C-alpha positions in Angstrom: 0.2 -0.1 0.1 2.8 2.3 0.7 4.5 2.0 -2.6 1.5 2.7 -4.2 1.0 6.0 -2.6 4.6 6.6 -3.5 3.9 5.9 -7.5 1.0 8.2 -7.4 2.8 11.0 -5.9 5.6 10.7 -8.3 3.2 10.7 -11.2 1.1 13.8 -9.8 4.6 15.5 -9.6 5.3 14.6 -12.9 1.6 15.9 -14.4 2.3 19.3 -12.3 5.6 19.6 -14.1 4.2 19.2 -17.3 1.4 21.5 -16.5 3.7 24.4 -15.7 6.2 23.7 -18.6 3.2 23.9 -21.1 2.0 27.0 -19.3 5.3 28.9 -19.2 6.2 27.8 -22.9 2.6 29.1 -24.0 3.2 32.3 -22.3 6.7 33.0 -23.9 5.0 32.2 -27.4 2.5 34.9 -26.7 5.5 37.6 -25.5 7.3 36.8 -28.7 4.4 37.4 -31.0 3.7 40.5 -29.3 7.1 41.7 -29.9 6.8 40.9 -33.5 3.7 42.8 -33.9 5.6 45.7 -32.2 8.3 45.9 -34.6 7.6 48.3 -37.5 9.1 47.9 -40.9 10.7 50.9 -42.8 8.1 52.3 -45.2 8.4 51.6 -48.9 8.6 54.7 -50.9 5.6 55.1 -53.2 5.9 54.7 -57.2 4.7 57.3 -59.5 4.5 58.0 -63.0 6.6 60.7 -64.6 3.6 61.7 -66.7 1.8 61.8 -63.3 4.6 64.1 -61.9 4.2 66.3 -64.8 0.6 67.0 -64.2 -0.8 65.5 -61.1 -4.4 67.3 -61.6 -5.1 65.9 -64.9 -4.0 62.5 -65.7 -2.7 62.2 -69.3 -3.9 59.6 -71.6 -1.9 56.3 -71.4 -0.3 55.8 -75.2 0.0 52.2 -76.7 3.5 52.2 -75.9 3.2 53.2 -72.4 0.8 50.6 -71.9 2.8 47.9 -73.5 5.8 48.4 -71.1 3.8 49.1 -68.0 2.0 45.8 -68.3 5.1 43.4 -67.9 6.2 45.8 -65.1 2.9 45.6 -63.4 3.0 41.7 -63.6 6.2 41.4 -62.1 5.6 43.9 -59.3 3.4 41.4 -57.4 6.1 38.8 -57.2 9.4 40.4 -57.7 10.9 42.4 -54.7 11.3 46.2 -54.9 15.1 46.2 -55.7 14.2 43.7 -58.8 11.5 46.1 -59.8 14.0 49.2 -59.8 16.7 47.3 -61.9 13.8 46.2 -64.6 12.6 49.9 -64.7 16.3 51.0 -65.0 16.9 48.6 -68.0 14.0 49.6 -70.3 15.2 52.3 -73.1 13.6 55.8 -72.9 11.9 56.2 -76.1 9.3 58.5 -77.5 6.0 58.1 -75.4 7.6 55.5 -72.9 6.8 56.0 -69.2 9.7 55.5 -66.6 8.8 54.9 -63.0 10.8 56.9 -60.5 10.5 56.9 -56.8 9.2 60.2 -55.1 12.1 62.3 -53.8 12.9 61.8 -50.1 13.0 64.6 -47.9 16.4 66.5 -47.6 18.2 65.4 -44.6 18.4 68.3 -42.0 21.8 68.8 -40.5 22.2 70.6 -37.4 25.1 72.6 -37.3 27.3 72.8 -33.8 28.7 76.1 -33.0 32.4 76.1 -32.7 33.5 76.8 -29.1 36.8 78.9 -29.4 39.7 77.3 -27.5 40.3 78.9 -24.2 43.4 81.4 -24.3 45.7 81.1 -21.3 45.8 84.7 -19.3 49.2 86.4 -19.8 50.4 87.7 -16.5 50.4 91.6 -16.4 53.7 93.3 -16.3 54.7 96.3 -14.1 57.8 98.3 -14.1 60.0 99.8 -11.3 62.8 102.2 -10.8 65.4 101.3 -8.0 68.2 102.7 -6.8 71.0 103.6 -5.8 73.6 100.8 -5.9 77.1 101.5 -5.3 78.3 98.9 -7.6 77.4 97.2 -10.8 77.4 94.0 -9.6 74.5 94.9 -7.1 72.5 96.2 -10.0 72.8 93.2 -11.9 71.7 91.0 -8.8 68.8 93.0 -8.5 67.4 92.3 -11.9 67.8 88.2 -11.1 66.0 88.7 -7.6 63.1 90.6 -9.2 62.8 88.3 -12.1 63.0 91.0 -14.5 62.0 90.3 -17.9 63.5 93.2 -19.2 66.0 95.8 -17.5 68.2 98.6 -18.0 71.1 99.7 -15.6 72.1 103.4 -15.7 75.1 104.6 -14.6 75.3 107.9 -12.9 78.4 110.2 -12.1 78.6 112.5 -9.5 81.0 115.4 -9.1 82.8 115.3 -5.7 85.4 117.4 -4.5 89.0 117.0 -6.4 92.0 115.6 -5.0 95.2 117.9 -4.9 98.2 116.3 -6.2 101.5 117.8 -5.3 104.5 116.9 -7.5 107.9 118.1 -9.1 108.5 117.9 -12.6 111.1 115.3 -13.8 114.4 117.1 -13.7 115.8 115.1 -16.7 118.7 112.6 -16.2 118.9 109.8 -14.1 121.5 111.2 -12.0 119.3 114.4 -11.4 116.5 112.4 -10.4 118.2 110.1 -8.0 119.7 113.1 -6.5 116.4 114.8 -6.0 114.4 112.1 -4.7 117.4 111.6 -1.8 117.2 115.4 -1.0 113.4 115.1 -0.4 113.7 112.0 1.5 116.4 113.5 3.9 113.7 116.4 4.5 111.0 113.5 5.8 108.9 114.0 2.5 108.3 110.3 1.2 108.2 110.5 -2.9 108.0 108.2 -5.5 108.1 108.4 -9.5 104.7 108.1 -11.1 104.8 105.5 -13.9 101.6 106.1 -16.0 98.7 108.4 -15.8 98.3 112.2 -15.9 101.6 112.8 -14.1 103.5 109.8 -15.7 107.4 110.5 -15.6 107.1 113.1 -12.6 108.1 112.9 -8.7 104.9 112.8 -6.4 105.0 114.4 -3.0 101.4 113.3 -2.0 97.8 113.4 -2.7 95.4 115.3 -0.6 91.9 115.7 -0.2 92.4 119.0 1.9 93.5 122.0 -0.4 95.1 123.9 2.6 97.3 121.1 3.1 98.4 120.6 -0.4 99.1 124.8 -0.6 101.1 124.6 2.6 103.5 121.8 1.4 103.6 123.7 -2.1 104.9 126.9 -0.4 107.4 124.9 1.8 108.8 123.5 -1.3 108.9 126.7 -3.4 110.6 128.4 -0.4 113.5 125.8 -0.6 114.1 126.3 -4.2 112.1 123.1 -5.6 110.0 123.8 -8.5 106.8 122.2 -7.3 103.3 122.2 -8.7 99.7 121.3 -7.7 97.5 119.0 -10.1 94.0 119.4 -9.5 92.6 115.5 -9.8 88.8 115.5 -10.6 86.9 112.8 -8.5 83.7 111.3 -9.1 81.3 109.0 -7.4 79.7 106.2 -9.8 76.1 104.9 -8.6 73.7 103.0 -10.4 70.0 102.5 -11.1 67.9 100.0 -12.3 65.0 100.0 -14.4 63.2 96.8 -14.9 59.8 95.3 -15.8 58.5 92.1 -14.2 55.5 89.6 -13.8 55.8 89.6 -10.0 52.4 90.4 -8.1 52.0 93.1 -5.7 53.0 90.9 -2.7 55.9 89.2 -4.6 56.8 92.9 -5.2 56.8 93.8 -1.5 58.9 90.5 -0.8 61.4 91.4 -3.3 61.8 95.0 -1.8 62.5 93.5 1.7 65.0 91.2 0.2 66.6 93.9 -1.7 66.7 96.3 1.5 68.2 93.2 3.6 71.0 92.8 1.2 72.1 96.3 0.1 70.3 98.6 2.8 67.5 100.9 2.3 66.7 101.3 -1.4 64.2 103.7 -3.0 61.7 102.5 -5.7 59.5 103.9 -7.8 56.4 102.4 -10.0 56.5 103.8 -13.6 54.6 103.1 -16.7 55.8 100.3 -18.9 57.0 102.4 -21.9 60.4 101.9 -22.4 63.3 101.4 -20.0 65.7 104.3 -21.0 66.0 107.2 -18.3 68.8 109.2 -16.8 67.3 110.5 -13.7 67.8 109.2 -10.4 64.6 108.4 -8.2 63.8 111.6 -5.8 
């Protein structure tokens, strides 16, 4: 009895599985059919005769030649595909009164122009120009242009006249023995001297270069009183200073830092911002 129950239960499970399989298979077929119905085929262009295109309102009477050539085309149109029909229509020679079948012109494709976006132009840093000075040496002026990262620079040399020096000397007496004797006499008087090799007083005997004019006059009068032909040569003296004019792309904050670095290296430095209209100038900052 127990074995019979197991057989019926197994048979029942098989029947249920077959029923479920049939249900899902039928449902899948229905979905496939629905998808086929939703698919739309591309529209086939309509065919019109040339004489219909010439006068669509008033149909022209068909000639015997047109009926003769249109009949085979119509007979084959029901069975031949559209491409085969086109090839046969193109193969028919164009004679007087013959009708050639052509498809209607398709609508022109609309092309939408995409506006061109100009490429981004990189921003060029703005330049500023400064006048810095004064510097006591040319090397300092050159170092400033590097410290300020100058893209353009000019170093102006400024010469300022100072009080001259007063050079006391005796002209060359001529022969070598006379020069040696003169030099020894002055040494015995306690006056140091030397023969000038080159320059303004080359070949003459120098007795000293004085910054103070009174000191030079006193020595001159003493030598003249003892019979020596002494003279005074006024030697010009100048102070050379340098002013830097430069162009840079440093920001305002970086300019302040560059000014601080310049002052720390070479002391207080005057600065003046100026228009960037050339770097030539011969005036010192006020």
